[in-house]
Each structure stands twice: as C-alpha cells, then as structure tokens.
N, C-alpha and C positions, 0 to 999 in steps of 0.2 A: 208598758215597758219603758224604761229609761232610754235616753239617746245612746248611751254606751252599750246597753244590751242590744238595741237595734243594730248598732254598728258591728258588733261581734257575732250576733246570732247567725247570719248567713254562713259565716266561716265554720262555725261549730256544726251546723246542720249539714254543710257540704262534705265534711270529713266522714260523716255517717258512722254506722249505718242508720239511715233515716227512712221512714215511710211517709211520703207526702200524699195526703188524701183530699179528695174534692169536697168532702163533708166531714163534719165533726163526728168522730166515731163514738158510739155508745160504749161506755166502759164494760158493760156485761158482754156485748158483742165482741169487743176486743179480747176479753178474757176467754170467751168461747173459741175464738180463732187460735189463741195461744195454746189452749188445751188440746187442740188438734195436733200440735207439734210436740207438746209436753203435757201429758195428762196431769202432772203434778203442778202445773202453773197455778199461781194464786195471787191475790191482791196483796200489796204491801203499801198501805196508805193509798195514794192516788196512782201509784205505779203498779206494774205487774212484773212478777218474777217468773221466768220460764227458762229452763235449760241453762242455768248459770248466767243469764242475761236479764237486764232490767229494761222494761218498756216504760219510758217516761210518759207522764200524762201529756195528752195532745195540747199543742199550743196553736193559736190562730196566727196566720201570716197574711198581711195585706198583699195587694197586687204588686206593689213595688218590691217587697221582700221576696215574694215567690218568683218574680221576674229575674231577680239576681241569682236565683237558684236554677234558672232555666225553664221554669214552668210558666208559659205565657198564655194569655187568653182566659185566665181565671181571676175573678175578683177577690177571692179568698181561698186559701189552702190551709189545711190543718197538718201539722207535722208531729210525728211520733218518733222521737230519737231513741236509739237503743244504746246501751252501754253494757260492757262486760262486768260481771260481778267479781271475776277473778282476773289475774294478770293477763291470761290468754284464754279467750272463750273456747269451749270445746268444739273442735272441728269448725271453727268460725261459724258457730250456730247463730250468733247475733245477725250476721249477714243473711243467712237463710230465713231467719225469723222476720226480718224487715221485708224481704222479698215476698214471703208468704202473706204477710198482712196487707201489703200494697196490692198484691194480685187479687186477693179476695174482696177488697174494698174498692176496687177500680181506680187505684192510684198509681203512684210512681215510686220506685225504689232508688235511693241515692246512696251509693257506696264509694264512688270514686270521683266525685265532683260534678257529675252530670246525672240528671234524672233519667231513669229507664222505664219505659212502658213495658210491662211484663205480659201483656195480653197474648203475645206470640212467643213467649219464652219456653224453656224446657220444663217449666212447671206444669205444662200441659201433658207431659208424659206420666204414665202410671206404672207402679211396681207393687209387688207383694213381698212382704218379709215373712220368713218362716224360721222356726227354731231348728228344724232339721230338714234335710232333703228328702222328699217323697220318692217312691220308686218310679221309674219311667213308665211302668205299666199303669200305675195309678194316675199319673199325670195325663198320659195319652187317653185313657178311658174318660177322664173328666173333661178334657178338651174336646173329645168327640161329642160331648153333650152340649157344649156352649159355642163351639166354633163351626163355621160353615166348612164343609169338607174340601180339602185341596183337590184340584183336578189332577188326573194321572199324567204327570209330565215325565215320568220315567227317570226322575232325578235321584230317587232314593238309592243309596248304595246297594242295597240288597233287594230291590224290586219296587213294587207299588207301595203307596202310603197305606198304613194300617188304620182301618176305620176312618179314612179320610184325613188323618193327621200324619204329617211327615215328621219323623223323629231322627235326629242326628246326634250321635255321641261324639263329643269333641275331646281329643286327647291333647292334654297340655293347655296352658293358658288359664285365664280366669274363668271363662265360660266352660261349663261342663256338659250341658245339653242344650239342644235347640229343637223347638217344636214349631210347626207351621201349619196353618189351615189355608183357606182360600184367600183371606185378606188380612189376617193377623199372624204374628209370630211371637214366640215367647222364648226368651233366653234364661237359662238358669246358671247362677254363679254363686260363689261363696266369698265372703269378705269379713273383715273385722271392724269396719266402721259401722257402729250400731247407733242409729238415731235415738234421741230421747223417747220417742213414741214407742219404739221397740224395747228399749231398756225398761220402760215402765211395765211391760208385759213379761219380759224374761230377764230379770236383773242378773241372773247367773251366767248368761251367755258371754262367751269370748269371741265367737264367730257366728255368723248369721247367713242364711240362704236368701238370695235375692232373685225374684222372678220379674223380669222386665217385659211388659206387654206393649207391643208397638205394632204399627202398620207393617204389612209385609214388605220386605226389602229383598228383592231378588238378588241383587249384587252381594249383600251380606250372606244370604242363604247359600248362594253358590260358593262363596268363600269358605263357609263351614262345610260344604259338601252336600248340601241338602237337595238342590236341584239346579238345572241349568237355567241361566238367566233367560227370560222370555225375550228380552231385547236382542240378545246375541242370536237366539234361534231365529227370530224374525229377520234379522239382518242377513243371516246365512241363506234363508229361503229366498229373500229378495235377490241376493247375488246369483243364486242358482237360476232363478227365473230370468234374470237379465242375460245371463250367459246363454241360456237356451234360446231366448228371443234373438240375440245377436247371431247365433249359429243358423237359425232359420232364415234370417234376412240374407245372410251370406249365400246360403243355398239357393234362395230365390233369385238373387242377382246373378249367380253363376248360370242358372238355367236360362234366364233371359238373354244373357250374353252369348251362350252356346247356340241358342236357337236362331240368332241373327248374324252368325259369322259370315255366310256367303253374301248376304246383302251388304255387309260392311265393306267387303272388297269391291262390290259392283258400284256402290253409290257412296264414295267418300265425301261428296259434297253435303250429305245429310247429317254430318257430324254436328253435334251441339257443343256449347262451351262448358259442359258438365265437367267437374273436377274429378268425378268418379272414374277411375281407369277401367272398370269393368263394363261401363256403359258408353264409353267414348266410341263414336262411329256408328251407333245404332240408329235406325230410322226413327222418325218422330214418335210414332205410337209406342214402339218398344221402349224407347228411352223414357217416355212418360211413365209407363208401368213400372219399370225397374227403379226409377228415381222415387216414385211414390212409395214403393215398398221400403226403400232405405229411409225416406223421410218419416214414414209411420213408425219405424223402429226408434228413430231419434226423438221425435216430438210427440208421437201418439195422436196428433190431431192436425193433419195437413189436408186441406181441401184440394179437389182436383183442379188443375190449372194447366197452362201450356207448358211444354217441356222445358223451355229455357227458364221460365220463372221458378219452377220447382227445382230444377237442377242447380241454378245459380244462386238462389236465395234461401235454400234450406238451412244452411248453417246460420245465417243471420236471423231468420225467423225463429229457429230453435232457441237461440240465445235470448231473443227478445221475449219469447213465451216463458222461458225458464225464469228470466228476471221478473216478469210480471207475476208469475206464480209465487216466487220468493217474497215479493213485496206484499202480495195479498196475505201470505202466511204470516209475515211479520206483523201486519196490521191486525190480523185475527188474534195472534198471541198477545199483542199489546192491549187489545180490548178485553181479553180474558183476564189479564193481569190487573187492569184497572178495575174490573168488576170485583175481583177478589179483594183489592185494596179498599174498595168502598163498602165492603161488607155484603157482597152479593151472594150469588149461589155458592161460590167456592167456599166462603167462610162458613156458610150454613152446613155444607157437606162435611167440612173439616170438623165442626163442632159435633155433628151427628156421629161421625166415626170415632171422635174422642170419647163421647159419652158411651158408645158401645164398648170401647176398650176398657173404660172404667167399670162398666157393668160386669165384664168378664173378670176383671181383677177382684171385684167384690165377691163373685161366686167362688173364685179360687181361694180367697182368704177365708171365706166361711167354711168351705168344705175341707180345707187343709189346715185349719186352726192357725191362721196367720192374720196379718193386718194388711190392708190395702192403703197405699199412700201415693202422693204425687212425688215428683223428683226432689222436692225440698223436704220430704219427710212429714208432711201434714196428712193426717189420716183422712180417708174418705168415708163418709157415712152413707151418702147417696152418690149415685153415678154423676149427677149434675154438679157435685161439689168440685169437680175438676175444672169447671168452666170459670173464666175470670169474672170478677164482680159479683160472685155468688152471694156475699153477705152485705153488699152495698144497700143502704137504705133501711137496714133492719134496726129496730129499737128494742 
C-alpha cells in the first residue's frame, strides 16, 4: 500500500461497518457465513454481495495500523469492510452482517470507531421465525417434549401448569403468548421486520411470527402473569421466619424477667450494666440466660460467657460478625466473578445452557416449518453454531 493509503485507511475502516479478524478468512468460508444471513449471497469478483451489502475482500493490517483501530497485542489483523449497495442498507443489515462475521470468526466488529468483542453479545440469543402463529395447544404439546417441566409454583392464572408447561396469553402489546418450563421460557410475537434469511424462504410475507427462546426470567414471567417470582417468595418467607423468631425471643425474655421479680426487689445490688430493660436487676444466672437468648436471636452464634460480657458486648460483637460475614461474602462473589471472566466454570455452564436453547430452537423450527437464527438473523444449522468462533480456522 502507498503511504497515502496507509494514512487514510484507519479512518475508512473506523467508520465501518468493518469486521476485524485475527486470521485471513477463506473466501469460501466467508461466503458460507454470509449465506447463513442471506441464502442468495454470491461472489462478485473478489467481493461478496449479501442482503444489499458488499463484503470487500480482506486486507492485511500490520500491528501499528491495528493499534490505531484499538486492537492491541496482535501482530497482524485482517479487515473486511462492508459497504451498502444502495443509498441506505435494508434495516442496517450491513452492521448486522459485520457483527455476524466477526462473531463467527473470533474477531471484532467496528461500527462506531471502537472495536467490539462480540463473544458476550446478544448474538448469543436464539429465535425461531415462522410464517404463521401455531395454536397454543400445538406449542404447549411440543414444548412438553423438549423442555424440562416447570415446578408447580401455583402461579398460573387458572391453576397448575399443563403438562409441565406454563402458558400465559398476553392481551395487548407486541408479545402475544409466553410459555415457560423449568429453566427456559419462550415468547411469541408478531412483527414486520423480516430478515433476508426469512425472506428467502417466504418472499410473499409482510408480517412474521418470532419465537424467542431464552433462559427463565422470573421477573419477566411474573410481569406477564405467569408465576410469582421465586426471589419475592423467598424474601417473604425469610421475613416471616424472622418475625416469628423475634416474637419467640421476646416471650423468652418476658418469662425470665417475670420469674425473678421478687429477687430483683430483695437484691438490687445484683444489677448488671445490661441495656436491656427486661433483664435489668436480675441475678447473675438469670441475666446470663435471658441475655444469651437475646444474643442468639441477633447473632445466631454467641458462646456462653459471663453476664457482663454478654450483656454489654452483644451489640458490638453482632456488628463485627455481620461485617465479617459481609466481607467474606464479597470476597466469594469476587472470586466467582473472576473465574467467570477467566473462562472458568461459569462460562462453560453458560455455553452449555446456550447450546441447549439452540437445540430447542432447532426442534421448534423443524416441527413448525420455520427457521432458527441468532439475534442477528444468521441461520443455525447445528446447535453449536450459536457459539462464538464457530468458523474460525476453517479452510
């Protein structure tokens, strides 16, 4: 390249949409990826035409040029710039196309001046496109075969889940129906934005049915009226248990105080510095028992000690123990977060659940005569196609 080209190239690539790739893509692999989004994609010389957009042939960038684009630590990067064949690309399909190429080849997408790693993007979600909405009975029956049954939470408006599947009909809004199993939920909606992959199958459609398969979301399901959030139910149970525990402690303290009333009058010098008005003036043994009951309610873990230590230091010890527990919990959360960021167990679990949802989407598409895609409209042939870097290294 000439010096002027090298000077202007980073600016042209930065405006995007551009797919920045760690390896030179094979043209046939690039065409295969483009055909997932638009089955009519084809070669045009060294370029590829797909969905009214042109994928320009990949060019090599050295480390200095890629560094100017924000990609550091790479000796060389290959850039595939996209341009619209018309004045305005259809539904900004060129941006979706660049993101889908980068996602499947383990690269970065550049659309607004900064490279974006799409490994954790919404392209990991799956959906099913259908030409017409199936009956709720058909969907519920099919989901009963592929989803783990939902537990009976008593949240369905008219009673228990049918065949282990919770079905909620939504009145008004974009979403028309919601289905949920044990760990997956499916929303059905109608729209008029039809991706090229769906248009290639049903060129006559003006509206299309979209089924979104996602992980169970108790808050969203509760908003649709599907079932009560488990978090809210757990919080209510804990509050009830705490109230019952406090009431029991108060009764115990009252009993201890009532049983030592005469001794309080006869031996005022046995008073302890306890701040608890119900135990002030009690003899040493009775004060110790009453204060231990109160301390157990507050901290749940107070060892037997002398009456003055337990009565005077319960509040301070409870605060110290609570602070220690909070610190330990924060450290545990931090460790778990770090493991997830480093590709530990959490990432593997997420990928497994993602592949399971993609497998469900493929079954639904096959049985209901539809197509399964990711969020960007790229068709899924196998469940693993939803994972990032699926086509990396292919020749």
